[in-house]
C-alpha positions, -999 to +999 in steps of 0.1 A: +159+354+555+175+325+566+173+291+547+158+264+570+181+240+585+186+209+570+170+178+582+195+153+606+205+121+590+177+095+599+152+122+610+120+120+592+114+153+573+075+149+584+065+178+603+057+169+639+019+175+647+031+194+679+045+220+655+015+226+632-018+235+637-049+212+636-058+223+604-094+203+605-101+219+640-088+256+624-114+256+597-141+241+620-135+271+642-138+294+609-172+278+604-183+280+640-170+317+648-191+350+652-172+367+621-137+374+612-125+391+647-135+359+665-117+334+640-087+355+644-084+357+679-088+319+682-061+315+656-038+337+679-044+315+708-039+283+688-006+297+674+007+308+706+002+272+719+024+257+691+050+283+690+059+283+726+073+300+748+056+336+737+027+354+725+013+359+689-008+383+672-019+392+636-013+423+616-034+430+585-031+459+565-070+470+557-085+503+549-053+519+542-036+511+573-017+486+594-039+472+624-034+444+648-071+425+642-063+397+670-037+390+698-034+362+722-021+389+748-029+426+753+009+435+757+019+422+722-011+441+706+002+472+724+037+465+711+021+461+675+005+496+678+040+511+689+054+498+658+026+511+638+029+543+652+068+547+644+061+533+611+090+507+619+095+474+633+094+436+628+056+433+621+052+466+598+086+449+579+073+417+576+039+426+565+052+453+539+081+437+525+066+400+528+098+388+542+104+371+576+118+392+601+137+380+634+150+399+663+168+373+686+179+395+711+164+431+716+192+439+739+215+438+709+191+448+681+201+479+662+171+479+638+135+496+639+147+520+670+129+531+690+109+498+690+136+474+706+140+495+737+103+499+742+098+460+742+129+452+762+115+475+790+080+456+788+101+422+792+102+413+756+137+399+746+131+384+710+104+387+684+096+365+650+074+381+627+063+361+593+043+375+563+011+362+556+003+357+520-032+368+510-051+382+484-071+415+469-047+437+480-047+424+518-015+419+535-002+411+571+020+393+593+018+367+621+041+377+651+058+362+679+071+377+709+090+361+739+104+369+772+135+350+766+166+357+741+168+335+712+136+319+720+128+310+684+158+294+678+147+257+667+115+269+663+115+290+632+108+262+608+078+254+630+065+289+628+069+291+589+049+261+585+020+278+610+023+308+591+015+291+558-015+274+574-027+306+587-027+323+554-051+300+538-073+300+568-071+339+571-077+341+529-107+318+534-118+342+562-116+372+545-134+358+513-162+348+536-163+384+552-164+400+519-192+378+508-211+385+539-206+422+532-218+419+496-248+401+507-256+425+534-252+455+509-274+440+483-303+430+510-298+469+522-303+478+486-332+456+483-350+470+511-344+507+503-359+496+472-389+481+486-396+509+511-394+535+482-418+518+458-441+517+486-437+553+493-440+557+454-474+538+453-487+560+483-479+595+466-497+582+433-526+571+452-529+606+469-518+626+440-534+608+414-501+609+392-476+586+373-447+566+391-420+591+378-439+622+391-441+607+423-405+598+427-395+634+415-418+650+446-403+627+470-368+635+458-377+673+460-391+668+494-359+649+506-339+679+494-359+703+508-359+687+542-322+678+539-330+639+546-322+609+527-349+597+504-351+564+521-357+580+553-382+602+539-400+570+525-395+549+558-416+579+574-444+584+550-451+543+547-451+545+587-475+573+587-502+559+562-495+521+573-496+529+613-463+510+617-428+509+600-423+486+570-411+451+575-376+445+571-379+405+567-393+403+535-359+399+521-347+376+547-326+346+533-344+312+534-327+277+537-337+251+514-362+230+532 
C-alpha cells in the first residue's frame, strides 16, 4: 500500500470537510434507519458523493461468504458479484487481506483476471478498494469504481479517511443489529415458553395430572404428529380458548 502523500508546505493538515463524511449526519442516519441494510445503503450514497467521480459499494463477510450489502449503483453490485464468483478481485483481496487495493488502469491491470477485462467492458476504468476494520469476526471493504483511468489519484487519502469513518459506523450498526437479534430471539423464546405453559395447564386440567406428566404427554403427541411442540401448544390453546394466544404480553414497554 502506498504511503500517504506528504502535506505540501504551507497547507493545513486538517482534513477538508468536502473529503470526509458528516459524522453527525451519518450517526443520525443510523439512528433513523430501518435496520442495517437501509443504513448501509445511505452510507454508500454519501461515500460516492464524497469520493467523486465514481460509485461505491460495501462488501461484508457474513455467514461464511462475501456479499455486497449496499451499492450506490446496480452495476457496481454486479461487478462485486463477479469478483466473489471468481474468488479474486480488488474488493475480495481488500476484505480478506485487510490491505488497500488500487487498480488505476483496468486496461493495463494484470492482477485478478478475468475481472479487469469484465470491468473494462462495462465502462469501469479504475477501482479503489479499502478494508473496513470491524469486529466479531466480520470483515469487509469499501469499494469505489470510476469510468476514468487514474480517477483516484489525489483522492486516495480522502478515501482512507472515509473508510476509517465508515468502519466505526458499520461496527456500531452491526452491534445494534446483533442486540436486536438477541432481543428478538429472547422474546420468541419467552412467547414459546408462555404458550407451552398455557398448554400444560390445559392438559393438567383435562387429565388431572402433574405438570411434568402434562409436558410429557404434549411432547409425545408432538413426536407422533411430527409437529413442533410450540405449534402443537398454539393449536391446543387456540382450540380451547377460541382464539390464538396473544403475543403482545412481552412487548417492550418504554419508560413513562
